[in-house]
N, C-alpha and C positions, 0 to 999 in steps of 0.2 A: 504494500500500500504506500502511495506517495504521501509526502508531508501535506501537500495541498488537499488531497482527498480526505486525510485525517482531520485537517482543519475544518473542512466543510461539514464533516460528520459531527465534530464537536460543536460547531455553531448551531446545527439543527437538532442537537440533542441525541444524535445517533452515535454514541460513543462506542467504538469497536471493543470487542472482548480482548482481555489481556492475553497475549500469546505466551506460550511456555518459555520463549526466549526472554521476554521481558520479565517474567516471573523469576527466571534464573538470574538475570541482571539485578533485579531488586534484592535477591538473596545476597549477591556479592556486595552491593553497595550499602547494605544494611548491617553487615557483619560488625559487631563491636570492636574486634581486633583490627578493623580497617577504619576506625573512627566513623562507623556507619551511622546513617540517619535511620530513624524508626521507619518501619514499613508503613505504607499508607498512600493516600491519594497524592500528597505533596511530592513524595519521592518518585512515585510512578509518573506523575506529570512531567517532572524534570527529565527523567530518563527517556520518556517518549519524545521529548523535544530534542534531546541530545542525539538520539539514534533513530534511523529509519528501521523498518522491519528487517530489511536485508542486512543492515549493519548489526542489528541486535543478534541475528542468527549467527553471525561470526564472532562478535565480541563476547557473547555468552561463554565462550570457551576460555576467556582470560580470567582466571581466578585471582583474588587478591594476593599481592606480593609475589606472584609467579609470572615472570616475563616469558614470552614465547616468540618464536620466529614465524615469518609468513608461511614457510613451507609446512611447519607443524600445524598451523591454523587451517591451511588448505586441506590437509589430510583429515583433520578432526571434523571440519565442517562439511567436507565433500564439495566445496566450491572450487572452481577453476582458479589456479594461482593468479591469473591475470585479474580476476574479479577481487580476489583477496588483496592483491597489491594496490588496486585502485581504492578500495575501501580504507585500507591502512594509511595510504597517502593522504586522503581527505581528513581522516580523524586525527592523525598524528602531526601532519605538517600544514594543514590548512585551518582546521577548527581547533586543534590542540586539545582535544578531549582525552587523548591517551598519551602516555609517555613513550618515547623511543630512545634507544641507545645503540650506537654503532651505525654502520652504513652497509648498503647493498644486501647481499645474502646473509651477512652477519648482524643485521639490525634486529634488535629485540624490541618487543612491544609489551606494554603493561597498562592496566587501568590504574587510576589514582583515586584516592578518597575524594569525596565531593569537596571537602574542606578539612585540612589544608591540602590542596592539590589541584583538582579540576577547576574550581572557581578561579584561582589565581592564574592558572595556565591559559584559560579561555580569555580572560579579560586583560591580561598584561599586554601593553602596547605602547607605542611611542606617544600617541595622542588620542583623544576621544573622537577625532574626526574619522577614524577607521571603523567605528562600530556600525553594524548593520541591524536591520529589524530582528534578525535571528539572535544577535547578542542582546538586544533589548528584552526579548522574550525570555532568554536564558536568565537574565538578571531578575526579571519579575518572578520567575518560578523558583530561582535560588532564594530570593528574599522570603518568599512564602514558606520555604522549607526551613530555613534557619530561624525564622521568627518564632518557632516552637521552643527555641532555647536548648535544643538537644546538644549542641556543641559544648555548652557550659557544663553539661553533665560529665564530660570527660575530664573536668578540672576540679572536681570536688575535693580530691586530695591534690595538693600542689604539684605541678610539673614544671613550673617556672621556665617556660619555653622562650620567653622574651623578657627583656628588661628595658626600662625607659631611662634615658639619659637626662640629667639636668641641663636646662638650656644654657647656651654658651655665656650669656650675660651674667649668670649667677655662679658659674663654676670656674670662669677663667682665672680668677685670682684667689681661688679657694685652696689653701695649703694642704688641707686634709683629703683633697680629691685624688683618686687613683687614675692611672691610665685608662682603666675600664670605664671611668666616668666621663672621659674627655673624647669627643667625637674625632678630633684631629689625630689624637694618639692611636685610636682604633683604625682609622683610615690609612695611616702610614704603613700598616702591615700588608697592604694590597697595592698592586700596580694597575689593575684593570677595573674600570668602573662603567656602569651604564645606568641610565635614568629613564623611567617611564611613568605612566599614570598610576595613581593609587587605585587598586581594584575595588576597594570598599567604597570610596567616594564616587568612583565611576558608576558602580552598581546602583548606588542610591540616586545618583543623577539620572540614570536611565529609567528609574522607577518614579521619578518626580519628587524625590525626597532629599535631593542634594542640599548641601549647606552653602555652596558657592565658594568655598575655599579652594586654593590652588590644587590642581590635580597631579601635576608632574612632580611627585615626591618619592616614588618608589625607586629604590636604589639597589642594584646588584653589584657585589664586589667579588673579585677573584676570577677563577678560571671559567666560570659559566658566563660572565659578562660578554666576552667577545663573541661567543656562540649566539647569544640573544641579539646582539647587534647585527651579526651576519645574517640572521634570519629576518631582520627588519622589524623585530618586536620591541627593541629598546634603542635609545640614542646613546652613542658613545659619549663618555664624559671623562673629565679629569678630576683629580682630587679637589682642585679649587672649585670646579663646577659644582661638586657635591656640597662642599662647605658653603658656597654662596647660596645654593638652593635651600639648604637646611636653615640658614640664617633668615632667608625670606619666609620660610615656613613658620619659624618661631614667631616672626612678627605678625603672622596671621593667626597666632594662637594654637599652633600645632606642636605636638610633643613627639620626639624622635625615639623609636625603639630600635633595638639591636637583637639579633639572635643571641641567646644567652650561652655563648661558647667563646672562649678566649684565645684559642691557639693561633688563629690567623692563618692556618694551614689549608683551610677548606673554603670554598665559595660560600658567601653568606649574603644576607639581605637586610635592608632597613627601610622603614617608611616613616612618614610624619603624620600623626593621627589626630583626629578630632573625636570628642566623646560621642558625637551624634551619629557618625557613620561607621567608625572603625569596628571591625568584628572582634578584635582582641579586647578593646576597651568596653565593648558592649557586654562582655561576660561579667563585668562589674556593674556598669551603669544600668543595664536592663535585667540582668539575671543574678546579681549578687554572688558571683562565684569567681573570686579573684585568683584562683590557682593557676591560671595560664601565665600570669605576670609575676616576675620576681619581685620580692619586697625591695623597696628603694633604699639606696645608701644614704640619701639626704631627705629630711622632712622639714617643712616650715615651722618655725617657732614664732609666735606672735608676741610682740611687746605691747601689752595692754595699755601701758601708760601713754603711748603715742598713737595707738590705733583709734581711728574715728568711726569704725564700722561703716565705711562708705560703700562697701559692697563690690569694690573693684576686684577683689580676690574671688568672690563668688562668681562674678561674671567671667573671669579669666579661666577658672578651673575647668578642664575638660571632663573631670570625674565627679563633679558636684560634691567635692570633699569639703567645701566651705558653705556654711549657711549663716545668713545674718538673721539674728533673732531680736524681737522686741521693737519698740518704737521710741522715737525721740532720744532723750538722754539715757534711756534704758537699752538702747541698741547695743548688741555685742556680736562677736563673731565666734561661731562654733566650727572647729576643725574635726573632721572625721578621718582619723588616720587609717582606718581599715579600707577606705576608698582611695587613699593617696598613692600616686605613682612617683612622687618626688621629682616632678619635672621642673618645678620652680617658676612656672608661668605666673603663679600668684605673687611671688616676690617681685617679679618684673613689673607687674601691674600696680603694686601698692604705691600710692603717691607719697606716703609718709615714711616709706622704707621700714615699716613696722614688722614686716615678715622677713626673716633671715633663715636661709637654709642651713641646717645643722646636721652633722653626721649621726646616723643611728648607731648606738653603741654595739648592738649585737648583730650588725650587718654581716651577711655571709658573702664572701667573694664569689664572683661568677665561676663556673666550672672551667678548669684550665684547658680542657679539650673535650671531645665527644665521649671518650671513654669515661672520663670523670663525670660528665653529665649523666650518662646512662647508669652508672653505678649509683648515683645519688637519687635519680628520679624514676628509674624503671619500676621499682616496687610500687610506687604510687600509681604509675600508669596502669599496671596490671590490676591493681585493686580497683581502680576506676572502671576498667573494662569488664572485670568479672562482676562487679555490682550491676552494671548496665545490662550485661548478658542475663543475669538472674532476674532482673526486673522486667525483661521483655518476654519471658517464657509464658 
């Protein structure tokens, strides 16, 4: 069945029956060990948009975490190798719905989790000008799916996948700051950089819920950057370009995150986030599950003697970690540390300089490498997964 015919049937209420191929795909994409979404209409609608019936018949054979080659898929599906190659080319190199590794006969293909994975791969691009109606519909269906909050369920026990950096203005002269707190020190570990649009803000923009802040803030560093530039998906950048962009993002009230791994030996990524659109921050702002984000090294301390409770900190905070209480002379500022990411945007916004960023005494340094990260957080990851698996029985 073609996509146009399915669309007509959906508009007239004649929704086609779910095929065994899509049921199998639903099983793959809902697996908790694959950060899977719960089964249901929202997941199925997204899968039916991602794949045609013919594509689903092929991709059903790609199980989570197991890459396969085109020849194997041809034998398994019974499709001619020419058809298999055509489908894989569209899905891996045009729509970027599946991952690929290698070239020619030695190229491997694999499905990715919806998020993190498919969502970012589909929407990462140099500018918003290249999106099509297909991308717009993908964003709408994706937002319907994640609005359930299922992603936050995977962070009930902390996994600290990302950390937020203090903005440059508050950290540049801070003697207690570490290299892991300073963007420039982190970037110096890499030689290749690329910049594209923030997938979260682009998705919200496509669904009519964008906040209007700058889009080109997604940064890739390391060996993957040249590949994405060559594919035409990101713009090549220098370290100075990244620093200038991040400074402009901070002026728009955006906070910078980094992957929470310190070796500098692997490709990594960063973006600049707003509390209204960002998927990472929404685990806190919408779903009160902060375990995806590492606890901050610095937190604001308020000098009540000089604070006028003007509300600038409340307006600047992307996390709603500040609340102004009371009226008139009874006005005061309440800080909620459980919501704070330590970005320092509040301190920059404070006209009286009443807010000062101070180091947290029991702060835990970022993992020195991926092996350290896995040793530290794998137990929590598996506990989260097993709890979700049990709850879905």
